[in-house]
C-alpha positions as CSV (number, residue, x, y, z in Angstrom):
1,X,87.1,107.6,131.3
2,X,86.4,103.6,131.4
3,X,82.7,103.5,130.6
4,X,81.9,101.3,127.8
5,X,79.1,102.4,125.1
6,X,77.4,99.4,123.5
7,X,75.6,100.7,120.5
8,X,74.0,97.3,119.2
9,X,74.2,93.9,120.2
10,X,76.4,91.0,119.0
11,X,77.2,87.9,120.5
12,X,80.6,87.1,120.4
13,X,82.1,83.3,121.0
14,X,84.5,82.2,122.9
15,X,87.3,81.4,119.7
16,X,88.3,83.8,117.6
17,X,86.8,84.8,114.4
18,X,87.7,83.4,111.5
19,X,89.5,81.0,112.5
20,X,93.0,80.7,110.6
21,X,94.2,79.1,107.7
22,X,97.1,76.7,108.0
23,X,99.8,78.5,106.3
24,X,98.1,81.5,106.1
25,X,99.6,84.8,108.1
26,X,96.4,86.8,108.0
27,X,97.0,89.6,110.2
28,X,99.3,91.2,112.4
29,X,101.8,88.6,114.0
30,X,100.1,85.9,112.5
31,X,96.9,85.5,114.7
32,X,94.5,87.0,117.5
33,X,96.7,86.5,120.1
34,X,99.8,87.8,118.1
35,X,102.8,85.0,119.5
36,X,104.5,85.2,116.3
37,X,105.2,81.8,115.8
38,X,105.5,79.7,112.6
39,X,106.4,76.8,110.9
40,X,109.8,75.3,110.5
41,X,112.0,78.2,107.5
42,X,115.8,77.0,107.9
43,X,118.1,79.6,106.6
44,X,120.0,80.4,104.7
45,X,117.3,82.2,102.4
46,X,118.0,83.7,98.9
47,X,115.7,86.5,97.2
48,X,113.2,84.8,94.7
49,X,111.9,88.7,93.6
50,X,111.6,91.7,94.9
51,X,109.3,95.0,94.6
52,X,109.8,98.3,94.8
53,X,106.9,100.3,95.7
54,X,109.2,103.4,96.1
55,X,106.5,104.3,99.0
56,X,107.0,104.0,102.7
57,X,106.1,100.9,104.2
58,X,105.5,101.0,108.1
59,X,102.5,98.0,108.8
60,X,103.7,94.9,108.5
61,X,102.9,92.5,105.7
62,X,100.6,89.4,105.8
63,X,99.4,86.6,103.7
64,X,96.1,85.1,103.0
65,X,94.3,83.5,99.9
66,X,97.5,83.5,98.0
67,X,98.1,86.9,98.2
68,X,101.0,89.3,100.3
69,X,99.2,92.4,101.1
70,X,101.6,95.2,101.7
71,X,100.0,99.1,102.5
72,X,102.4,101.8,102.4
73,X,102.3,105.1,104.3
74,X,100.5,107.1,101.3
75,X,97.4,105.2,101.6
76,X,98.5,102.3,98.5
77,X,97.2,98.4,99.0
78,X,98.9,96.3,96.9
79,X,98.2,92.9,96.5
80,X,101.1,90.8,95.5
81,X,101.1,87.4,93.7
82,X,103.6,84.7,94.8
83,X,106.0,85.3,92.0
84,X,106.4,89.1,92.8
85,X,103.8,90.3,90.1
86,X,101.3,92.8,91.0
87,X,97.7,91.2,91.2
88,X,96.1,94.7,92.0
89,X,96.8,98.3,93.8
90,X,94.4,100.3,95.3
91,X,94.6,103.9,96.7
92,X,92.4,105.1,100.1
93,X,91.7,108.5,101.4
94,X,94.3,108.8,104.4
95,X,97.8,107.9,104.8
96,X,98.8,103.9,106.4
97,X,101.2,103.9,109.3
98,X,101.3,101.0,111.8
99,X,97.9,99.7,110.7
100,X,98.8,95.9,109.8
101,X,95.6,94.7,107.9
102,X,93.2,91.9,109.0
103,X,92.3,89.7,106.4
104,X,88.9,87.0,106.3
105,X,86.2,85.9,104.2
106,X,87.7,87.9,101.4
107,X,88.0,91.5,102.7
108,X,90.9,93.7,104.3
109,X,90.5,95.8,107.2
110,X,92.9,98.2,108.0
111,X,93.3,101.8,109.7
112,X,94.0,105.3,108.1
113,X,95.6,108.4,109.5
114,X,94.0,111.9,108.3
115,X,95.1,115.4,108.9
116,X,92.5,117.6,107.2
117,X,90.9,117.8,110.0
118,X,92.6,115.5,112.4
119,X,90.5,112.1,111.9
120,X,91.0,108.7,111.1
121,X,89.1,105.8,109.8
122,X,88.7,101.8,109.3
123,X,88.6,100.4,105.9
124,X,87.0,97.3,104.3
125,X,88.1,96.6,100.8
126,X,87.5,93.3,98.5
127,X,90.3,91.2,98.9
128,X,89.8,90.3,95.1
129,X,90.0,93.7,93.4
130,X,90.7,96.1,96.0
131,X,87.2,97.7,95.7
132,X,86.0,99.4,99.3
133,X,83.0,97.7,100.8
134,X,82.8,100.4,103.5
135,X,84.7,102.8,105.4
136,X,83.6,104.7,108.6
137,X,85.1,107.5,110.3
138,X,86.3,108.2,113.9
139,X,87.4,111.4,116.1
140,X,91.2,110.6,115.9
141,X,93.6,108.8,113.8
142,X,93.7,105.1,113.4
143,X,97.9,103.5,114.1
144,X,96.3,100.4,115.5
145,X,96.1,97.5,113.4
146,X,92.5,95.6,113.4
147,X,91.6,92.5,115.4
148,X,89.1,90.5,114.0
149,X,87.0,88.4,116.7
150,X,83.3,87.1,116.9
151,X,82.3,88.6,113.7
152,X,83.4,92.0,115.2
153,X,86.4,94.7,114.1
154,X,88.2,95.7,116.8
155,X,90.8,98.4,116.8
156,X,91.8,101.5,118.8
157,X,91.9,105.3,118.2
158,X,94.1,108.5,119.4
159,X,90.8,109.7,120.5
160,X,91.2,107.6,123.5
161,X,88.5,105.0,122.5
162,X,88.9,101.2,121.8
163,X,85.8,100.8,118.8
164,X,84.3,97.4,117.8
165,X,82.4,97.5,114.4
166,X,80.6,94.7,112.5
167,X,82.6,93.4,110.2
168,X,80.0,93.0,107.9
169,X,78.7,96.5,107.3
170,X,80.5,98.6,109.6
171,X,78.1,99.7,112.0
172,X,79.4,100.6,115.5
173,X,78.7,98.1,117.9
174,X,80.7,99.4,121.4
175,X,83.4,101.7,122.3
176,X,85.2,102.1,125.6
177,X,87.2,105.0,126.3
178,X,90.7,104.7,127.9
179,X,92.5,107.6,129.3
180,X,94.7,108.3,126.5
181,X,95.3,107.7,123.1
182,X,95.4,103.8,122.0
183,X,98.2,104.5,119.2
184,X,100.1,101.7,118.1
185,X,98.0,99.2,119.8
186,X,96.4,96.8,118.5
187,X,94.1,94.2,120.6
188,X,94.8,90.7,121.4
189,X,92.5,88.0,122.0
190,X,92.4,86.6,125.5
191,X,89.8,84.0,125.9
192,X,86.6,86.0,125.9
193,X,88.6,89.5,126.0
194,X,90.3,91.4,124.3
195,X,93.6,93.1,126.0
196,X,95.2,96.5,124.6
197,X,97.1,99.3,126.1
198,X,96.9,103.5,125.8
199,X,99.5,105.8,126.3
200,X,97.6,106.3,129.5
201,X,100.2,104.1,131.2
202,X,97.2,101.0,131.5
203,X,96.6,97.4,129.8
204,X,92.8,97.1,129.5
205,X,90.9,93.3,129.1
206,X,87.7,94.0,127.8
207,X,84.9,91.7,127.2
208,X,84.4,91.3,123.5
209,X,80.8,90.9,123.7
210,X,80.1,94.2,124.9
211,X,83.3,96.3,125.6
212,X,82.8,96.1,129.5
213,X,86.1,96.2,131.7
214,X,87.4,93.1,133.0
215,X,90.1,94.4,134.1
216,X,92.7,96.8,133.8
217,X,96.6,97.1,134.8
218,X,98.6,100.1,135.2
219,X,102.4,100.4,134.3
220,X,104.9,102.6,134.9
221,X,105.2,104.3,131.9
222,X,103.3,104.2,128.0
223,X,102.5,100.7,126.7
224,X,103.7,101.8,123.0
225,X,103.6,98.1,122.0
226,X,100.6,95.6,121.2
227,X,100.4,92.6,124.0
228,X,100.5,89.0,122.8
229,X,98.8,86.4,124.8
230,X,99.7,82.3,125.3
231,X,97.1,80.7,127.5
232,X,97.0,82.1,130.9
233,X,99.5,84.7,130.6
234,X,99.9,88.2,129.0
235,X,102.7,89.5,127.6
236,X,103.7,93.6,127.0
237,X,106.7,95.8,127.6
238,X,106.5,99.6,127.7
239,X,108.4,102.7,127.5
240,X,110.6,102.6,130.4
241,X,111.9,99.5,129.1
242,X,110.1,97.0,132.0
243,X,108.5,93.8,130.2
244,X,105.4,92.5,132.2
245,X,104.3,89.0,132.3
246,X,100.5,89.3,133.4
247,X,97.6,86.8,134.5
248,X,95.2,86.9,132.0
249,X,92.7,86.4,134.0
250,X,93.1,89.0,136.2
251,X,96.0,91.2,135.2
252,X,98.0,90.7,137.9
253,X,101.8,91.0,137.9
254,X,103.8,87.3,138.0
255,X,106.9,88.4,136.5
256,X,108.9,91.3,135.0
257,X,112.1,91.7,133.1
258,X,114.1,94.9,132.3
259,X,115.6,96.4,129.3
260,X,117.7,99.4,129.4
261,X,115.5,101.0,126.7
262,X,111.9,101.3,125.9
263,X,110.4,98.2,124.1
264,X,107.9,99.2,121.4
265,X,107.7,95.7,119.6
266,X,105.4,92.7,120.7
267,X,107.1,90.0,121.7
268,X,107.3,86.2,119.7
269,X,105.9,84.0,122.5
270,X,106.1,80.1,122.9
271,X,105.3,77.1,125.4
272,X,109.2,77.7,127.1
273,X,110.2,80.7,126.2
274,X,109.5,84.3,125.0
275,X,111.7,86.2,122.5
276,X,112.0,90.1,123.5
277,X,113.4,93.1,121.4
278,X,114.2,96.4,122.3
279,X,115.1,99.7,121.1
280,X,118.7,99.1,122.8
281,X,119.4,96.9,119.7
282,X,119.1,93.6,121.3
283,X,117.5,90.6,121.3
284,X,116.5,88.5,124.0
285,X,115.3,85.3,124.9
286,X,113.8,84.6,128.3
287,X,112.2,81.6,130.1
288,X,108.4,81.6,131.3
289,X,110.1,82.6,134.4
290,X,111.2,85.7,133.2
291,X,115.1,84.5,133.1
292,X,117.3,85.4,130.4
293,X,118.6,82.5,128.3
294,X,120.4,84.3,125.7
295,X,120.9,88.1,124.4
296,X,122.3,88.9,120.6
297,X,123.1,92.7,119.5
298,X,121.4,93.2,116.5
299,X,122.2,96.8,115.8
300,X,121.4,100.4,117.3
301,X,117.6,99.9,117.8
302,X,115.3,96.9,117.4
303,X,111.5,97.8,116.7
304,X,110.3,95.4,114.3
305,X,108.4,92.4,116.1
306,X,110.8,89.3,115.8
307,X,109.2,86.0,113.6
308,X,109.9,82.6,115.5
309,X,109.9,79.7,112.7
310,X,110.7,76.3,114.0
311,X,114.4,76.4,115.3
312,X,114.7,80.3,114.2
313,X,114.1,83.6,115.3
314,X,114.2,86.0,112.3
315,X,115.0,90.0,113.5
316,X,116.4,93.7,112.0
317,X,117.8,96.4,113.5
318,X,117.3,100.1,112.1
319,X,120.0,102.6,112.2
320,X,117.5,106.0,112.8
321,X,120.9,107.9,111.6
322,X,121.4,106.3,108.3
323,X,124.9,105.3,108.9
324,X,125.3,101.5,109.5
325,X,124.2,98.8,107.2
326,X,120.6,97.5,107.8
327,X,120.8,93.3,108.2
328,X,118.0,91.1,108.3
329,X,119.2,88.4,110.9
330,X,118.6,84.4,111.4
331,X,119.4,83.4,114.9
332,X,119.0,80.0,116.3
333,X,116.3,79.7,118.4
334,X,118.1,77.9,121.1
335,X,121.7,79.9,121.5
336,X,120.5,82.8,120.1
337,X,124.2,82.7,117.6
338,X,123.3,84.5,114.0
339,X,123.4,81.4,111.6
340,X,122.7,84.1,108.4
341,X,122.2,87.4,107.4
342,X,120.8,89.7,104.5
343,X,121.8,93.3,103.8
344,X,118.4,95.1,103.0
345,X,117.4,98.4,101.1
346,X,116.4,100.6,104.3
347,X,115.4,99.9,107.9
348,X,113.2,97.8,108.8
349,X,109.8,98.5,110.7
350,X,107.7,95.8,110.0
351,X,107.4,92.1,111.1
352,X,107.8,89.7,108.5
353,X,105.2,87.2,107.1
354,X,105.5,83.6,106.0
355,X,104.0,83.0,102.8
356,X,103.3,79.3,101.6
357,X,107.3,78.8,100.8
358,X,108.4,82.2,101.2
359,X,109.2,84.7,103.7
360,X,108.2,88.4,103.0
361,X,109.5,91.2,104.6
362,X,109.0,94.8,103.4
363,X,111.7,97.6,104.4
364,X,110.7,101.2,105.1
365,X,111.5,102.7,101.8
366,X,109.5,100.4,100.1
367,X,111.3,97.3,98.8
368,X,109.5,94.3,99.5
369,X,111.4,90.9,99.2
370,X,110.4,87.4,98.6
371,X,112.9,85.2,100.3
372,X,112.8,81.6,99.8
373,X,114.8,78.7,101.3
374,X,118.5,78.7,99.5
375,X,119.0,75.4,97.1
């Protein structure tokens, strides 16, 4: 455990590859640091269009090259145009759960789950038409969202490994074995390192070029969330409700904050605050010292990462019993007060994606909304 196996050499630069194009949202929480922050998109909003996929959606939608990409549990990849028309759809061998795709250079990368036998794979599809460019199997389910960095695709698997594949052809470059399943966790870019959590209660910072260990932080319970990185700090929540701010260079604890219930959503990070959502149903704003600024109770549970769009926080709660209505909210970033809400056709497990004058959201039961500013 804890040793990197280098299969092939590929130099990784200290900047993300490729650069995020302005106006696009091409991967989980918008970029390689997963901060979940975009330009001003003020409420009220109204529905421009909806698409009913009729399949469950857990992975967050992304926006790149003038298309929204929405992946379903049954293994369907949907490419949706700005007016809601379907550009194409493709079916792959496996189920897609939490693996939000990453799009770059005309390709789409994502992971799948297979059960006979238990395994998983990373896929690379053409963004133009959904044709499979390559796929590579690994020894466990792939719920992890891929990270593109330095010509590589970095992701985790339930076989306890973190992998780096060549983005061009899927060759394995290195792997690092943790002490547990790397389940819903995705890697976040932090300088020359990638930071990823495991169900062994640890966060690992690995050298992107080689997969060797830079530092390891051990928490109290499992990390079931993807970290966010902002400069010298790494932010992540864990299963017992502890939220950590760690040094990006050493993994040392800078401060903690405690929720009464598990934290499974990646936070949104701004220069002066962090927006944290918890399964106790609350969305909380903390300053960069971990002190609470405001709290909004959205509903029974919040599992989708929040999106900050200028002066607004977009979030939604879920009701696992199916008794309460499900709402999508816009909160004031400065006060936490709700400014607008919209009833959804089912719970929201996926984060919103800003999309060139639209906000794309995908409810669990498969309804995709293209929301625009009202008026």
